[in-house]
C-alpha positions as CSV (number, residue, x, y, z in Angstrom):
1,M,86.6,196.5,82.9
2,K,90.1,196.3,81.8
3,D,91.1,199.8,80.6
4,D,94.0,199.4,78.3
5,R,94.6,203.2,78.5
6,I,95.7,202.9,82.1
7,E,99.5,203.1,82.4
8,P,100.3,200.4,85.0
9,F,104.1,201.0,85.0
10,E,104.4,204.0,87.3
11,Q,103.7,203.7,91.0
12,M,102.3,207.2,91.2
13,L,99.1,207.7,89.2
14,D,99.3,209.7,86.1
15,P,96.9,212.7,86.2
16,E,94.4,211.1,83.9
17,D,94.5,207.9,86.0
18,A,93.9,210.1,89.1
19,K,90.9,211.5,87.4
20,I,89.5,208.0,86.8
21,S,90.4,207.0,90.4
22,A,88.6,210.1,91.8
23,L,85.5,209.2,89.9
24,L,85.6,205.6,91.0
25,Q,86.1,206.6,94.6
26,K,82.8,208.4,94.5
27,V,81.2,205.1,93.4
28,A,83.2,203.1,95.9
29,A,82.0,205.3,98.7
30,Q,78.5,204.2,98.0
31,T,79.3,200.6,97.3
32,N,79.6,197.6,99.7
33,V,80.3,194.3,98.2
34,N,81.4,191.6,100.5
35,R,81.9,187.9,100.2
36,Q,78.7,187.0,101.9
37,F,76.7,188.8,99.2
38,Q,78.6,186.9,96.5
39,T,77.8,183.7,98.3
40,E,74.2,184.6,98.6
41,L,74.0,185.3,94.8
42,E,75.8,182.0,94.1
43,L,73.1,180.1,96.0
44,R,70.0,182.1,95.2
45,L,70.5,182.9,91.6
46,K,71.9,179.6,90.5
47,E,69.4,179.4,87.7
48,A,69.6,183.1,86.7
49,Y,71.0,184.9,83.7
50,K,74.6,184.2,84.2
51,P,75.6,180.6,83.4
52,K,76.8,178.8,86.5
53,G,80.2,177.7,85.4
54,I,81.6,181.2,84.8
55,D,82.2,182.2,88.4
56,F,83.1,185.6,89.9
57,M,86.0,185.7,92.4
58,T,87.1,187.9,95.2
59,S,90.7,188.1,96.2
60,L,90.0,184.7,97.9
61,K,88.8,182.8,94.8
62,K,85.3,181.7,95.8
63,P,82.6,182.3,93.2
64,A,79.4,184.1,92.9
65,L,77.5,183.3,89.8
66,T,75.7,186.4,88.5
67,L,77.7,189.4,89.5
68,A,78.7,190.5,86.0
69,W,75.2,191.6,85.1
70,I,74.4,193.1,88.6
71,L,77.7,194.6,89.6
72,A,79.6,195.5,86.4
73,L,80.4,199.0,87.7
74,I,81.6,197.6,91.0
75,L,84.0,195.3,89.2
76,V,85.4,198.4,87.5
77,V,86.3,199.7,91.0
78,F,87.8,196.4,91.9
79,F,90.1,196.5,88.9
80,F,91.8,199.6,90.4
81,D,92.3,197.8,93.7
82,F,93.8,194.7,92.2
83,V,95.1,192.3,94.8
84,I,98.2,190.4,93.6
85,R,98.3,186.7,94.4
86,S,101.8,185.2,94.5
87,L,103.1,181.8,93.8
88,V,104.4,178.9,95.9
89,P,107.8,177.2,95.6
90,Q,108.2,174.2,93.3
91,P,111.2,171.8,92.7
92,G,113.8,172.9,90.2
93,L,114.0,171.2,86.8
94,G,116.6,171.0,84.1
95,T,117.3,174.0,82.0
96,G,118.3,174.7,78.4
97,N,119.0,177.6,76.2
98,T,117.2,180.9,77.0
99,I,114.3,181.7,74.7
100,T,113.5,185.4,74.7
101,P,111.7,187.5,72.1
102,T,114.6,189.7,71.1
103,T,116.1,191.2,67.9
104,S,117.9,187.9,67.3
105,S,114.7,185.9,67.0
106,P,113.3,184.7,63.7
107,E,111.8,187.3,61.3
108,A,108.3,188.4,62.2
109,T,105.5,186.7,60.2
110,P,102.2,188.4,61.0
111,T,99.1,186.1,60.8
112,P,95.5,187.1,60.2
113,F,93.8,188.7,63.1
114,E,92.5,186.2,65.7
115,N,89.2,186.5,67.6
116,Q,87.6,189.0,65.3
117,N,84.0,187.9,65.9
118,K,82.9,190.9,68.0
119,S,79.2,190.3,67.3
120,S,77.1,187.6,68.7
121,P,78.1,184.4,66.9
122,T,75.6,182.3,65.0
123,P,75.8,178.7,66.3
124,T,76.7,176.1,63.6
125,G,76.8,172.8,65.2
126,T,75.5,170.5,67.9
127,G,74.5,172.2,71.2
128,Y,75.6,170.8,74.5
129,A,74.3,171.4,78.0
130,W,76.8,173.6,79.8
131,N,76.6,175.5,83.0
132,G,72.8,176.1,82.8
133,T,72.9,177.1,79.1
134,T,73.6,175.7,75.7
135,L,77.2,175.6,74.4
136,T,77.9,175.0,70.7
137,L,81.2,174.0,69.2
138,Q,81.7,175.9,65.9
139,G,83.9,173.8,63.6
140,T,85.8,170.7,64.6
141,L,88.3,169.8,67.3
142,P,92.0,169.7,66.2
143,D,93.7,166.3,65.9
144,A,97.1,167.6,66.8
145,P,99.5,168.1,68.5
146,A,100.0,164.8,70.4
147,E,102.9,166.2,72.5
148,A,104.1,169.6,73.7
149,N,106.8,171.2,75.7
150,V,107.1,172.5,79.3
151,Y,109.2,175.6,79.8
152,R,110.7,177.1,82.9
153,L,110.2,180.8,83.6
154,Q,113.3,182.9,83.9
155,P,113.6,186.0,86.2
156,D,113.1,189.4,84.7
157,Q,116.3,191.5,84.6
158,H,115.7,195.0,85.8
159,A,116.9,197.6,83.4
160,S,119.9,199.8,84.2
161,L,119.8,203.5,83.4
162,D,121.9,202.9,80.2
163,E,119.6,200.0,79.2
164,A,116.5,202.1,79.6
165,V,118.0,204.9,77.5
166,A,119.0,202.4,74.8
167,L,115.4,200.9,74.8
168,A,113.9,204.4,74.4
169,G,116.4,205.0,71.5
170,R,114.9,202.0,69.7
171,F,111.6,203.9,69.7
172,G,113.2,207.1,68.4
173,L,112.8,208.7,71.8
174,Q,115.6,210.9,73.0
175,G,114.6,212.9,76.0
176,E,115.1,213.6,79.7
177,V,115.2,210.7,82.1
178,Y,113.4,210.7,85.4
179,Q,113.1,208.2,88.3
180,T,109.8,206.7,89.5
181,P,109.2,204.1,92.3
182,G,109.4,200.7,90.8
183,E,106.6,198.2,90.3
184,L,108.5,195.9,92.6
185,P,109.3,197.1,96.2
186,G,112.7,198.5,96.6
187,T,113.3,199.1,92.9
188,T,113.5,202.2,90.7
189,D,111.9,202.4,87.2
190,Y,112.5,205.1,84.6
191,V,110.4,207.6,82.7
192,I,111.8,209.1,79.6
193,T,110.0,211.8,77.7
194,D,110.6,214.6,75.2
195,G,107.3,216.2,76.1
196,K,105.3,214.3,73.4
197,Q,106.7,210.8,73.3
198,R,107.0,209.0,76.6
199,M,108.2,205.7,77.9
200,S,107.9,204.1,81.4
201,I,110.5,201.4,81.7
202,R,111.1,198.6,84.2
203,S,112.9,196.2,81.8
204,D,112.8,195.1,78.2
205,H,109.9,192.8,79.2
206,Y,107.8,195.4,81.0
207,F,107.5,198.9,79.6
208,S,105.0,201.3,78.1
209,Y,105.4,203.7,75.2
210,Y,103.2,206.6,74.0
211,A,103.7,208.3,70.7
212,D,101.7,211.4,71.8
213,Y,101.3,211.2,75.6
214,P,99.2,214.4,76.1
215,N,96.6,213.0,73.8
216,S,97.0,209.3,74.6
217,Q,93.8,209.1,76.5
218,A,91.5,210.2,73.7
219,L,89.6,207.5,71.8
220,S,88.8,208.4,68.2
221,G,86.1,205.8,67.6
222,V,87.6,205.2,64.1
223,E,87.5,201.6,62.9
224,I,90.8,200.6,61.2
225,N,90.8,198.1,58.4
226,A,92.3,194.8,59.8
227,A,94.8,194.4,56.9
228,E,96.0,198.0,57.2
229,A,96.3,197.7,61.0
230,A,98.4,194.5,60.6
231,A,100.7,196.1,58.1
232,N,101.2,199.2,60.2
233,I,101.9,197.2,63.3
234,D,104.3,194.9,61.5
235,A,106.3,197.9,60.1
236,F,106.4,199.6,63.5
237,L,107.7,196.4,65.2
238,K,110.4,195.7,62.6
239,S,111.6,199.3,62.5
240,R,112.2,199.0,66.3
241,G,114.0,195.7,66.3
242,F,111.1,193.4,67.3
243,N,111.7,190.5,64.8
244,F,110.2,187.6,66.6
245,K,107.5,185.4,65.1
246,Y,104.0,186.4,66.3
247,K,100.3,186.5,65.8
248,I,97.8,189.3,66.4
249,D,95.0,188.8,68.8
250,S,92.1,191.2,69.1
251,T,89.6,190.8,71.9
252,D,86.7,192.8,73.1
253,M,88.0,192.8,76.7
254,W,91.2,194.7,75.8
255,G,89.9,196.8,73.0
256,S,93.3,196.8,71.4
257,Y,95.7,194.5,69.5
258,Y,97.8,191.9,71.3
259,I,101.0,191.1,69.5
260,T,101.7,187.6,70.9
261,P,105.2,186.1,70.4
262,L,105.2,182.5,69.5
263,T,107.2,179.8,71.3
264,P,109.8,177.8,69.3
265,D,107.2,175.2,68.6
266,G,104.8,177.8,67.3
267,F,102.3,178.4,70.1
268,A,101.2,181.5,72.0
269,V,101.8,182.1,75.8
270,H,98.6,183.0,77.7
271,Q,98.1,184.3,81.2
272,E,94.9,185.0,83.2
273,D,92.0,187.2,82.2
274,L,91.8,186.4,78.5
275,R,95.3,187.9,78.1
276,P,98.2,186.7,76.1
277,S,101.8,187.5,77.0
278,G,103.0,190.1,74.5
279,L,102.7,193.7,73.4
280,L,99.3,195.4,73.8
281,I,99.1,198.0,71.0
282,T,96.6,200.8,70.3
283,L,96.2,202.7,67.1
284,D,95.3,206.3,66.5
285,A,92.7,207.6,64.0
286,S,95.1,207.3,61.1
287,G,95.9,203.7,61.9
288,Q,99.4,204.3,63.3
289,V,100.7,202.9,66.6
290,A,99.7,205.2,69.4
291,S,100.8,203.1,72.4
292,V,102.6,199.9,73.3
293,Q,102.4,198.2,76.7
294,A,104.8,195.2,77.1
295,N,104.1,192.2,79.2
296,L,106.7,189.6,78.0
297,V,108.2,186.5,79.5
298,D,111.5,184.7,79.3
299,Y,111.8,181.0,79.6
300,Q,113.9,177.9,79.0
301,P,112.9,174.4,77.8
302,V,112.4,171.6,80.2
303,G,111.3,168.7,78.0
304,T,108.6,167.4,75.7
305,Y,105.7,165.3,76.9
306,A,102.6,163.6,75.6
307,I,99.4,165.6,76.2
308,R,95.7,165.1,76.4
309,T,93.8,165.3,73.1
310,A,91.5,168.2,72.3
311,Q,88.7,165.7,72.5
312,E,89.6,164.8,76.1
313,A,89.8,168.5,76.9
314,W,86.4,169.1,75.4
315,K,84.8,166.5,77.6
316,A,86.4,168.3,80.6
317,V,84.8,171.6,79.4
318,L,81.4,170.1,79.4
319,D,81.7,168.2,82.7
320,A,80.6,170.6,85.5
321,G,81.9,168.1,88.0
322,I,85.5,168.8,86.9
323,Q,86.7,172.0,88.4
324,S,90.4,171.2,89.0
325,G,92.7,171.3,86.0
326,K,90.3,174.0,84.6
327,L,90.4,177.8,84.4
328,E,87.5,180.0,83.1
329,W,87.2,183.7,82.3
330,M,84.6,185.9,80.8
331,S,84.3,189.6,80.0
332,S,81.5,192.0,79.3
333,P,83.1,194.6,77.0
334,S,82.8,198.2,78.2
335,G,81.8,199.5,74.8
336,L,83.6,202.8,75.3
337,S,84.5,203.8,71.7
338,R,84.8,207.6,71.7
339,E,86.3,210.2,74.0
340,W,87.0,213.9,73.6
341,L,89.6,215.8,75.6
342,R,89.4,219.5,76.4
343,T,91.6,221.7,74.2
344,Y,92.5,225.3,74.8
345,P,93.7,228.1,72.5
346,M,97.5,228.8,72.5
347,N,99.0,231.9,74.2
348,Q,95.8,232.9,76.0
349,T,95.4,233.1,79.7
350,E,93.3,230.3,81.1
351,T,92.4,228.9,84.5
352,I,92.3,225.2,84.6
353,Y,91.7,222.5,87.3
354,N,93.8,219.5,87.1
355,Y,96.1,217.1,88.9
356,V,99.8,217.8,89.5
357,S,102.5,215.1,89.4
358,S,106.3,215.3,89.6
359,L,109.2,213.0,89.1
360,P,112.9,213.6,90.0
361,S,115.6,213.7,87.4
362,T,118.2,210.9,87.3
363,E,120.9,213.6,87.1
364,T,121.8,215.5,90.2
365,G,120.9,219.2,90.1
366,K,118.5,218.9,87.1
367,A,114.9,220.1,87.5
368,P,112.2,217.5,88.1
369,L,109.5,216.7,85.6
370,I,106.4,218.5,86.7
371,M,103.1,218.0,84.9
372,V,99.7,219.6,85.2
373,G,97.3,217.0,83.8
374,M,98.9,215.4,80.8
375,V,101.2,218.3,79.8
376,I,104.6,219.6,81.1
377,A,104.4,222.6,83.4
378,T,106.8,225.5,83.1
379,G,107.0,229.1,84.5
380,N,106.0,229.6,88.1
381,V,106.2,225.9,89.2
382,A,108.1,226.5,92.5
383,G,106.6,224.2,95.2
384,L,104.6,222.0,92.9
385,D,107.1,219.2,93.3
386,Q,106.6,219.2,97.0
387,L,102.8,218.5,96.8
388,P,101.5,215.0,97.4
389,A,101.1,213.0,94.3
390,N,98.0,213.8,92.2
391,T,96.9,216.9,94.1
392,L,94.1,218.8,92.4
393,V,95.2,222.4,91.8
394,E,93.7,225.6,90.3
395,A,96.3,226.8,87.9
396,T,96.4,230.0,85.8
397,G,98.6,230.4,82.8
398,Q,99.0,230.0,79.1
399,F,99.3,226.9,76.8
400,V,102.3,227.5,74.7
401,V,104.3,225.5,72.0
402,D,107.9,225.1,72.9
403,G,110.1,223.1,70.4
404,G,107.0,221.5,68.9
405,V,105.8,220.4,72.4
406,T,102.7,221.8,74.0
407,K,103.3,223.0,77.6
408,F,101.4,225.0,80.2
409,N,103.3,228.1,81.4
410,L,102.0,228.9,84.9
411,D,101.5,232.4,86.2
412,S,100.0,231.2,89.5
413,W,98.6,228.2,91.2
414,K,97.0,227.0,94.4
415,V,95.6,223.8,95.9
416,T,91.9,223.8,95.4
417,T,89.2,222.4,97.8
418,L,87.1,221.5,94.8
419,I,86.8,217.9,93.7
420,E,86.7,216.4,90.2
421,D,83.3,214.9,89.4
422,G,81.8,212.7,86.7
423,I,78.2,213.4,85.6
424,E,76.1,211.4,83.2
425,G,73.4,213.2,81.3
426,T,72.4,214.8,78.0
427,L,74.4,217.4,76.2
428,E,72.0,219.7,74.3
429,L,71.7,223.3,73.0
430,V,69.6,225.4,75.4
431,N,69.2,229.0,74.2
432,G,72.3,228.7,72.1
433,Q,74.4,227.4,75.0
434,V,75.6,223.8,75.3
435,T,74.1,222.5,78.5
436,L,74.5,219.2,80.4
437,S,71.1,218.2,81.7
438,A,71.5,215.6,84.5
439,Q,70.1,214.4,87.7
440,E,72.6,216.6,89.5
441,G,71.3,219.7,87.8
442,N,71.8,221.6,84.6
443,F,75.3,222.9,83.8
444,Q,76.7,225.1,81.0
445,L,79.8,223.9,79.1
446,A,82.3,225.9,77.1
447,D,84.5,224.9,74.1
448,V,82.5,221.7,73.3
449,P,84.0,220.1,70.2
450,S,82.1,220.8,67.0
451,D,82.1,217.1,66.0
452,I,79.9,216.2,69.0
453,S,76.5,215.8,67.6
454,L,73.8,217.3,69.8
455,P,71.7,216.3,71.5
456,F,74.1,213.7,72.9
457,E,72.3,211.4,75.3
458,N,74.0,209.4,78.0
459,A,77.1,211.5,77.8
460,F,79.7,211.1,80.6
461,V,81.4,214.3,81.4
462,A,84.3,214.7,83.8
463,G,85.4,218.0,85.4
464,V,84.8,220.4,88.2
465,R,81.5,222.1,89.1
466,L,81.7,226.0,89.3
467,G,78.2,227.0,90.2
468,N,76.0,226.4,87.2
469,T,79.1,226.0,85.0
470,F,80.9,222.6,84.5
471,D,84.6,223.1,83.8
472,W,85.0,219.9,81.8
473,T,88.1,218.0,81.0
474,S,86.7,215.0,79.0
475,I,83.5,213.8,77.4
476,D,82.8,210.2,76.4
477,N,80.0,207.8,75.5
478,R,80.4,205.2,78.3
479,G,76.8,206.0,79.4
480,G,75.2,205.0,76.1
481,Q,73.8,201.7,75.1
482,N,77.3,200.4,74.1
483,G,78.9,201.9,77.2
484,H,77.5,199.6,79.8
485,G,79.1,196.4,80.9
486,G,82.8,196.2,81.5
487,G,82.4,193.4,84.0
488,G,84.6,190.3,84.1
489,G,85.2,187.2,86.1
490,G,86.2,183.6,86.1
491,G,85.9,180.2,87.5
492,G,87.5,176.8,87.8
493,E,89.7,175.8,90.7
494,G,93.0,176.2,88.8
495,F,95.6,173.8,87.4
496,Y,97.2,171.0,89.3
497,A,100.9,171.5,90.3
498,I,103.4,169.7,88.0
499,N,104.9,166.3,89.0
500,F,108.2,165.4,87.4
501,S,109.3,163.1,90.2
502,G,108.7,160.0,88.0
503,T,106.2,158.6,90.6
504,P,102.6,159.3,89.8
505,E,100.3,160.4,92.6
506,P,96.5,159.9,92.6
507,L,94.4,163.0,92.0
508,P,91.2,163.8,93.9
509,T,88.0,162.3,92.5
510,P,85.9,165.1,91.0
511,V,82.8,165.9,93.0
512,P,79.7,167.7,91.8
513,T,79.8,171.5,92.3
514,A,76.3,172.4,91.4
515,L,73.7,172.8,94.1
516,P,71.3,169.9,94.7
517,P,68.0,170.3,92.8
518,G,65.7,171.4,95.5
519,Q,65.7,171.1,99.3
520,Q,63.3,169.5,101.8
521,P,59.8,168.5,100.6
522,T,56.8,170.6,101.4
523,G,55.6,170.1,105.0
524,Q,58.8,168.7,106.4
525,T,59.6,169.8,109.9
526,I,62.8,171.8,110.5
527,E,64.2,171.2,114.0
528,G,67.0,173.6,115.2
529,Q,68.5,174.0,111.8
530,R,71.7,176.1,112.2
531,G,73.1,178.3,109.5
532,L,74.4,181.8,108.7
533,L,71.7,184.4,108.5
534,N,71.5,186.5,105.3
535,V,69.4,189.6,105.3
536,T,68.8,191.5,102.0
537,I,66.6,194.6,101.4
538,Y,65.1,194.9,97.9
539,K,64.0,198.3,96.7
540,Q,60.7,197.9,94.8
541,S,59.6,199.9,91.7
542,D,56.9,201.6,93.7
543,G,59.4,203.0,96.2
544,S,58.7,200.5,99.0
545,Q,61.2,197.9,100.3
546,R,61.0,194.2,100.7
547,V,63.2,192.5,103.4
548,E,64.2,188.9,102.7
549,Y,65.7,186.6,105.3
550,A,67.6,183.5,104.4
551,L,69.6,180.8,106.0
552,V,72.8,179.4,104.5
553,T,73.7,176.0,105.9
554,W,76.5,173.6,105.3
555,N,78.1,170.5,106.9
556,G,81.9,170.6,107.3
557,T,83.6,170.0,104.0
558,D,80.5,168.9,102.0
559,A,80.5,170.3,98.5
560,Y,76.8,171.2,98.8
561,A,75.4,174.2,100.7
562,S,71.7,174.7,101.3
563,Y,70.0,178.0,100.9
564,M,66.5,178.5,102.5
565,I,64.2,181.5,102.5
566,L,62.8,182.3,105.9
567,E,59.3,183.8,106.5
568,G,57.8,185.0,109.8
569,D,58.2,187.7,112.4
570,L,62.0,188.0,111.9
571,Q,62.7,191.8,112.2
572,A,64.7,191.3,115.4
573,L,67.2,189.2,113.4
574,Q,68.5,192.1,111.3
575,S,71.2,192.9,113.8
576,Y,72.7,189.4,113.3
577,Q,73.6,189.6,109.7
578,N,76.0,186.8,108.7
579,R,76.0,185.2,112.2
580,P,74.7,181.7,113.2
581,V,71.0,181.3,113.9
582,D,69.0,178.1,114.8
583,V,65.6,177.8,113.2
584,W,62.5,175.7,113.9
585,G,59.5,175.5,111.6
586,S,58.4,173.7,108.4
587,V,58.7,173.9,104.7
588,D,55.9,176.0,103.4
589,H,56.6,175.7,99.7
590,I,59.4,175.3,97.1
591,N,60.2,178.2,94.8
592,Q,60.5,177.6,91.1
593,D,64.3,177.7,91.3
594,G,64.2,174.8,93.9
595,T,64.7,177.0,97.0
596,S,62.8,175.9,100.1
597,V,60.7,178.6,101.8
598,I,60.6,177.9,105.6
599,K,57.7,179.1,107.8
600,V,59.5,179.9,111.0
601,D,57.9,179.1,114.3
602,R,60.8,180.2,116.5
603,Y,64.5,180.9,116.3
604,E,67.5,181.2,118.6
605,V,70.8,183.1,118.3
606,P,73.3,180.5,119.8
607,F,76.2,183.0,120.0
608,P,74.8,186.5,120.5
609,D,78.2,187.9,121.6
610,V,80.2,186.6,118.5
611,Q,81.5,189.5,116.5
612,F,83.3,189.9,113.3
613,Q,87.0,190.7,113.7
614,V,90.0,191.7,111.6
615,L,92.8,189.3,112.2
616,R,96.4,189.9,111.2
617,G,98.7,186.9,110.4
618,T,100.1,184.7,107.7
619,Q,98.7,182.0,105.4
620,K,99.9,178.6,104.3
621,I,98.4,176.1,101.9
622,V,98.6,172.6,103.3
623,Q,97.1,169.1,102.7
624,L,94.4,168.2,105.2
625,E,93.1,164.7,104.8
626,G,94.3,164.6,101.2
627,Q,92.8,167.9,100.2
628,P,94.4,171.4,99.9
629,A,93.4,173.9,102.6
630,T,94.6,177.3,103.7
631,L,95.8,177.7,107.3
632,F,95.8,181.2,108.8
633,T,98.1,181.8,111.8
634,T,97.6,185.0,113.7
635,D,100.4,187.2,114.9
636,A,99.5,185.8,118.4
637,G,100.2,182.3,117.2
638,K,96.6,181.0,116.9
639,T,96.0,178.8,113.8
640,Y,92.7,178.5,111.9
641,V,91.5,176.6,108.9
642,Q,90.0,179.2,106.5
643,Q,86.5,178.5,105.3
644,T,84.2,180.4,102.9
645,P,80.9,181.8,104.1
646,S,79.2,178.9,102.3
647,G,81.2,176.5,104.5
648,T,83.6,175.1,102.0
649,V,87.3,174.9,102.8
650,D,89.3,177.7,101.3
651,Q,92.3,176.8,99.1
652,S,93.7,180.2,98.3
653,E,96.5,182.4,99.4
654,I,97.2,186.1,99.1
655,G,100.8,187.3,98.5
656,H,103.8,185.1,99.1
657,E,103.6,182.4,101.9
658,G,104.6,184.2,105.1
659,D,103.5,187.7,103.9
660,P,101.4,189.5,106.5
661,V,97.7,189.3,105.6
662,L,94.5,190.8,107.1
663,I,91.3,188.8,107.0
664,E,87.7,189.8,107.9
665,A,86.7,186.7,109.9
666,L,84.0,185.2,112.0
667,V,85.2,182.5,114.5
668,I,82.2,180.4,115.6
669,P,82.8,178.7,119.0
670,G,83.2,175.0,118.8
671,E,83.6,174.8,115.0
672,S,86.7,172.8,114.0
673,L,88.2,170.8,111.2
674,V,90.9,168.2,111.4
675,G,91.9,169.5,114.8
676,Y,92.0,173.1,113.9
677,P,89.4,175.8,114.8
678,T,87.8,177.3,111.7
679,A,87.4,180.9,110.6
680,L,84.8,182.0,108.1
681,V,86.6,184.5,105.9
682,F,84.5,187.3,104.2
683,S,87.3,189.4,102.8
684,A,91.1,189.6,102.9
685,Q,94.0,191.8,101.7
686,M,97.7,192.3,102.1
687,A,98.6,193.9,105.4
688,I,101.4,195.7,103.8
689,S,100.8,197.4,100.4
690,P,103.2,195.8,97.8
691,K,103.4,199.1,96.0
692,S,103.7,201.7,98.8
693,G,105.2,199.5,101.5
694,Q,102.7,201.1,104.0
695,A,100.4,199.3,106.3
696,T,96.8,198.8,105.1
697,E,93.5,198.8,106.9
698,L,90.6,196.4,106.4
699,T,87.1,197.5,107.3
700,I,84.4,195.1,108.6
701,T,81.5,195.1,106.2
702,A,80.1,191.6,106.6
703,D,77.7,192.7,109.3
704,Q,76.0,195.2,107.0
705,I,72.7,194.4,105.4
706,Y,72.9,194.5,101.6
707,V,70.5,196.8,99.8
708,M,69.7,196.0,96.1
709,D,68.3,198.8,93.9
710,K,66.3,196.5,91.8
711,P,63.6,194.0,93.0
712,Q,64.3,190.3,92.9
713,P,62.5,188.6,90.0
714,T,59.2,187.0,91.0
715,D,58.8,183.2,91.2
716,N,57.0,183.3,87.8
717,A,59.6,185.3,86.0
718,V,61.4,183.4,83.3
719,T,65.0,184.3,82.7
720,I,66.6,182.9,79.5
721,P,70.3,182.6,79.8
722,P,72.5,183.5,76.8
723,T,73.7,180.7,74.7
724,A,77.5,180.3,74.1
725,T,79.5,179.4,71.1
726,V,83.1,178.1,71.0
727,E,84.7,179.7,68.0
728,K,88.3,178.7,68.4
729,V,90.1,175.7,69.9
730,E,93.9,175.9,70.1
731,L,96.9,174.7,72.2
732,V,98.6,177.4,74.2
733,Y,101.2,177.6,76.9
734,F,99.8,178.9,80.2
735,V,101.8,180.7,82.9
736,S,100.4,182.6,85.9
737,D,101.3,186.3,85.4
738,P,104.8,186.6,86.9
739,R,104.9,190.4,86.7
740,Y,105.1,190.9,90.4
741,T,107.3,187.9,91.2
742,T,110.9,188.9,91.8
743,N,112.2,185.3,91.7
744,P,110.4,182.5,89.7
745,D,111.8,179.9,92.0
746,A,109.8,181.6,94.8
747,G,106.7,181.3,92.7
748,Y,105.3,178.8,90.2
749,P,107.9,178.9,87.4
750,Y,106.4,176.8,84.6
751,L,104.8,177.4,81.3
752,Q,102.7,174.4,80.6
753,P,100.5,173.3,77.7
754,A,96.7,173.9,77.9
755,W,93.8,173.6,75.5
756,R,92.1,176.9,75.0
757,F,88.4,177.2,74.1
758,Y,87.5,180.7,73.1
759,G,84.1,182.2,72.1
760,H,81.2,184.5,72.8
761,F,77.9,184.4,74.5
762,S,74.9,185.3,72.4
763,N,74.7,188.7,74.3
764,G,78.2,189.5,73.0
765,D,80.2,188.7,76.1
766,E,83.4,186.7,75.4
767,F,84.8,183.8,77.4
768,E,87.6,181.3,77.4
769,V,88.1,178.0,79.1
770,L,91.6,176.6,79.6
771,I,92.0,172.8,80.2
772,Q,95.3,171.5,81.6
773,A,96.9,169.4,78.8
774,L,99.4,167.4,80.8
775,P,98.1,163.9,81.7
776,D,97.6,162.7,85.3
777,E,101.1,161.1,85.7
778,Y,102.7,164.5,85.5
779,L,100.4,166.2,88.0
780,L,100.3,166.5,91.8
781,P,97.1,166.5,93.8
782,E,97.6,170.0,95.1
783,L,96.5,173.0,93.0
784,A,99.0,175.6,91.7
785,P,98.1,179.2,92.6
786,F,97.0,181.6,90.0
787,I,95.8,185.2,89.9
788,P,91.9,185.4,90.1
789,P,90.0,188.1,88.2
790,G,90.4,191.5,89.7
């Protein structure tokens, strides 16, 4: 789930963010998702509900095909542990005049809202076979343009103190200025607030604004008329000096309005995850702008080039064998549409439980900004600024209004040993008292808003347990029918790097990426078949458990992997999860999905002493026998070729080339590729946090047996995948999100044309496919890095 309410511009979490983080940590503590499980799903559920072409990706880019429907909540957790992929150097190109959306740009011309079909579309056209389902093109393909530009990304200029104050002034904000650790290591960003309005500023390209910060987390659930919303947004932008030409996008994934500046030739700039480059705007219940989050880019023209037609791009969309030059994303909307925040009477002594945060002033000798929850703290605040960020405290005092701003005047405070919790249940009246009835027990709630209609089923309540009382801070409807989902993912191997050398280079021949239809015929003998063991425990509806053993096999760099179910006396193998096993037996039968079921006569563990290990080192993408591959060199100087658990060569990189990286790896004796030993990589992360600068730790989880709460569908179960409809085809400029790139020349600095196919699945999920528009003569055989779904 992409929560547009999360303020991503401060390195220390805001109190509300800390609340969300605390709740997610509770989920994460019970969650183990590793790369093996994703691979297992990719192979086993290849015909299941999720279409095969929309892949889910870990920080290392290998897909698993059905995780959105099974692990949507886990993907929410992953969003808050987003791993930033960096970009590799490319040759410099010619430059021109700087093109930046500023006050000197042409006058704004709002267009009708884009992507407004939030319900399941009704297909009106020919259906095509696509990724295991039917894809319909609604409307016709555009005939133009025949050529487009390439632009060169320009570095973001960090704001000075004076520039930050001036930018806040454009929003009518005059307040105190505080320092916060920058988004980029070694930098300082600014927070400016008058107690109600608030801005976090890195530059004029990256900032956030809140019109009413203490109430910015509440969602009213009020639907705003599109014309009214467009008019209000346009008036807001013009009054603050944003006069560039733009269009308004509205997608389910972001739940807000994206103001997308247009390039000089009239097209939008898009990044990963169904996201344009622009201003993400939310509106309050009255239709006025409540928040703005800026994600803008600056660029210069390189030149104009002939491009592929939309018809050629459409063929690439339908061809599952084409994975390079293609990027795919999908999103299951969270459906969260209403949230209530706890309010308290003024000038009355209250004891509250909330998180404390503090920021130092930019002026020497001035008091720091100290906040309890979302409001400024005054009174007895001594020592609060010395607490670690986002410490939960028990605070006693009064809510007061000072200069039109609500503050909390403390009488006393102490760090509490209690933890903030999130409980889903039913709010109802029991003997005249509002009660939360949940699996965890029954709790009484005070001060429940009168506009909450009782009984309120599937309510999600956050707060602190005090015996049989729940001291709540927020209530929302995420647990209801519309509150599930929030998953997301993507696929495609990425775009080719750009070639402007004048000498065309041959591109790799596309190879099929789907699994072969079926395995060995029934009765065929299996002699010493080696593969990785996969053990999964399925919880049955009657409370019992079913253990399934499987063998994942591969052969070097082959595109196909084989997945075979094993049957027999195999209990002793449970201690060898994800390790090599040799199997003898015969094919007993073929499941309906084409998976072979092997009756095992005997087995051997060829490397009983091989263990998973966490290796520290650096990565580098190279060409091995004409194909991109990732080399991992340990701190001790040992170099491996990275492979995925399904045996394919990894082609991804975390961080900048040369950054220290941790990988969870299995090194199988004797396995090599092009002269290098291989390492199967199950997970990876930066060894040094790019935000805190502190060393990180990576825990080994690949040896753990995965337990699924729901039983696997039976062989006779029929799963009907959702159909898909493309509702919009347009040319856009794609650039991999440069937010965390300090120097575009150290990354991948081009904005290039791409055909965008956007639409919905019949279940309401939205998707887009981007097809690289530059023809082959302007492309190199290696793939350009991009940021996978987080």
